[in-house]
C-alpha positions in Angstrom: 0.0 0.0 0.0 1.3 3.4 -0.9 2.2 5.6 2.1 0.1 8.7 2.3 1.3 12.3 1.8 1.9 14.4 4.9 -0.8 16.9 4.0 -4.3 16.3 5.2 -3.3 13.0 6.7 -6.7 11.7 7.8 -8.3 12.3 4.3 -5.3 10.8 2.6 -5.2 7.7 4.8 -9.0 7.3 4.4 -8.6 7.5 0.6 -5.8 5.0 0.6 -7.9 2.5 2.6 -10.9 3.2 0.4 -8.9 2.4 -2.6 -7.8 -0.9 -1.1 -11.4 -1.8 -0.3 -12.9 -0.8 -3.7 -10.0 -2.6 -5.4 -10.9 -5.9 -3.7 -7.8 -6.1 -1.5 -10.1 -6.9 1.4 -13.4 -8.7 0.6 -16.7 -7.8 2.2 -16.9 -9.5 5.6 -13.1 -9.7 5.9 -11.3 -8.1 8.8 -8.8 -5.4 7.9 -5.3 -5.3 9.5 -5.0 -4.0 13.0 -3.9 -0.4 13.8 -0.2 -1.3 14.2 -0.1 -2.9 10.7 -2.1 0.0 9.2 0.3 2.5 10.8 3.2 0.8 9.1 1.4 0.3 5.8 0.3 4.0 5.6 3.2 5.6 7.4 1.0 7.6 9.8 0.3 7.8 13.5 -2.2 5.6 15.4 -4.5 8.6 15.8 -4.6 9.2 12.1 -5.4 5.6 11.4 -8.2 5.7 13.9 -9.6 8.9 12.4 -9.4 7.4 8.9 -11.2 4.3 10.0 -13.9 6.4 11.6 -14.4 8.2 8.3 -15.0 5.0 6.5 -17.2 3.6 9.2 -19.4 6.7 8.9 -19.5 6.2 5.1 -20.7 2.6 5.5 -17.6 1.0 4.2 -16.3 -0.4 7.4 -17.8 -1.8 10.6 -16.0 -1.9 14.0 -16.9 -4.8 16.2 -16.1 -4.4 19.9 -13.4 -6.8 20.9 -13.1 -8.3 17.4 -11.7 -5.8 15.0 -12.8 -3.8 12.0 -14.5 -5.5 9.0 -15.3 -4.5 5.5 -19.0 -3.8 5.2 -19.2 -2.6 1.6 -16.9 -2.0 -1.3 -18.5 1.2 -2.5 -19.4 4.4 -0.7 -23.2 4.5 -0.4 -23.1 8.3 0.2 -21.2 8.8 -3.1 -23.6 6.6 -4.9 -26.7 8.4 -3.6 -25.0 11.7 -4.4 -24.6 10.6 -8.1 -28.3 9.6 -8.1 -29.2 13.0 -6.8 -27.4 14.6 -9.7 -29.4 12.9 -12.3 -32.2 14.8 -14.1 -35.6 15.2 -12.5 -37.3 12.9 -15.0 -35.0 10.1 -14.2 -35.5 10.5 -10.5 -39.3 10.7 -10.9 -39.4 7.6 -13.1 -37.3 5.7 -10.5 -39.7 6.8 -7.7 -42.7 6.0 -9.9 -41.4 2.4 -10.2 -41.3 2.2 -6.4 -44.8 3.6 -6.2 -46.1 1.0 -8.7 -44.4 -2.0 -7.0 -45.3 -0.7 -3.5 -48.9 -0.6 -4.5 -48.7 -4.1 -6.0 -47.2 -5.5 -2.8 -49.6 -3.5 -0.6 -52.5 -5.1 -2.4 -51.1 -8.5 -1.4 -49.9 -7.7 2.1 -52.1 -4.9 3.5 -53.8 -5.1 6.8 -57.2 -3.5 7.8 -55.2 -0.9 9.7 -53.2 -0.1 6.6 -56.4 0.6 4.6 -57.9 2.6 7.5 -54.8 4.7 7.7 -54.7 5.3 3.9 -58.4 6.5 4.0 -57.7 8.8 6.9 -54.6 10.3 5.2 -56.6 10.7 2.0 -59.3 12.6 3.8 -56.7 14.8 5.4 -55.1 15.8 2.1 -58.4 16.5 0.3 -58.7 20.3 0.9 -55.7 22.3 -0.1 -57.6 25.6 0.4 -58.3 24.9 4.0 -54.8 24.0 5.1 -52.5 25.9 2.7 -50.1 24.7 0.1 -47.2 23.7 2.4 -49.4 21.7 4.7 -51.1 20.1 1.8 -47.8 18.9 0.3 -46.8 17.3 3.6 -50.2 15.5 3.8 -49.9 14.4 0.2 -46.4 13.0 0.9 -47.6 11.2 4.0 -50.3 9.5 2.0 -47.9 8.2 -0.7 -45.4 7.1 1.9 -48.1 5.2 3.7 -48.7 3.2 0.5 -45.1 2.2 0.4 -45.2 1.3 4.1 -48.2 -0.9 3.4 -46.0 -2.9 1.0 -44.2 -4.3 4.1 -40.8 -3.7 2.5 -38.6 -1.5 4.6 -35.8 -1.2 2.0 -38.4 0.3 -0.4 -39.4 2.8 2.3 -35.8 4.0 2.8 -35.2 4.3 -1.0 -38.5 6.0 -1.4 -37.7 8.6 1.3 -34.4 9.4 -0.5 -36.1 10.0 -3.9 -38.9 11.9 -2.4 -36.5 14.3 -0.6 -34.4 14.8 -3.8 -37.4 15.3 -6.0 -39.2 17.7 -3.6 -36.1 19.9 -3.4 -36.0 20.2 -7.2 -39.7 20.8 -7.6 -39.8 23.5 -4.8 -36.8 25.3 -6.2 -37.6 25.2 -10.0 -41.1 23.8 -10.9 -43.3 24.8 -8.0 -46.8 25.4 -9.2 -46.1 24.0 -12.7 -46.9 20.3 -12.1 -50.5 18.9 -12.2 -51.8 17.7 -8.9 -53.8 14.5 -9.4 -57.3 14.8 -8.0 -58.8 13.0 -5.1 -60.4 10.5 -7.4 -57.1 9.3 -8.6 -55.8 9.0 -5.0 -59.0 7.2 -3.9 -58.6 4.7 -6.7 -55.2 3.7 -5.4 -56.7 3.0 -2.0 -59.6 1.0 -3.4 -57.3 -0.9 -5.7 -55.1 -1.9 -2.8 -58.1 -2.8 -0.6 -59.4 -5.0 -3.4 -56.4 -7.3 -3.0 -55.8 -7.2 -6.8 -52.1 -6.4 -7.4 -52.5 -5.7 -11.1 -55.3 -3.2 -10.5 -53.2 -1.5 -7.8 -50.2 -1.2 -10.0 -52.3 0.1 -12.9 -54.0 2.7 -10.6 -50.5 4.2 -9.8 -49.5 4.2 -13.5 -52.6 6.2 -14.4 -51.9 8.5 -11.4 -48.3 9.2 -12.5 -48.8 9.6 -16.3 -49.9 13.2 -16.3 -47.1 14.3 -14.0 -44.4 12.6 -16.2 -46.0 14.1 -19.3 -45.8 17.6 -17.7 -42.2 17.1 -16.6 -41.3 16.2 -20.2 -43.0 19.4 -21.4 -41.3 21.6 -18.9 -37.9 20.2 -19.4 -38.2 20.5 -23.2 -38.9 24.3 -23.1 
């Protein structure tokens, strides 16, 4: 392993370790060398090694196990990957989120509980009157409704990914396209709930596709101007 430069030692040490991990020098699940060995390999102090390891732990590449050592958790930086996703265009992000919406509705139709349906109907009722609550509150209620559909899928990984895309998309829309996108009406939202309640996964998926179509069309129009 190449010894690091003397400037910005922690960052340099972290980058050197990151390169070893991404290059497959240590496999996922493998324990990396102890601090003394890393000090020798990198040519830095114990404190610098510890800080560099902390950086990679915070980035999800390493995992420190008390009394056992430090192990490779992943070979790529999840934060960097998500940052690249965030830099893609709005349509790509919306399409990706729409795929999650569709599959979530499909799974919700198969896995929902009576409490899930009751919650969806309550959230739908709460989002129905934008004039009464104001635009900002309406948006929050609308997002809560759609997130509840994903939660009803029973897939926590989908919920986490959905939250990421929703945050990224909301930031773009609020800063550049606020007021320009069509807001699907209550009937379209209600059809999603009834389709999920019916237990028919194909109907549930189709209801979301119908719901999303005008938004995707408007995004295309706005981005082509």
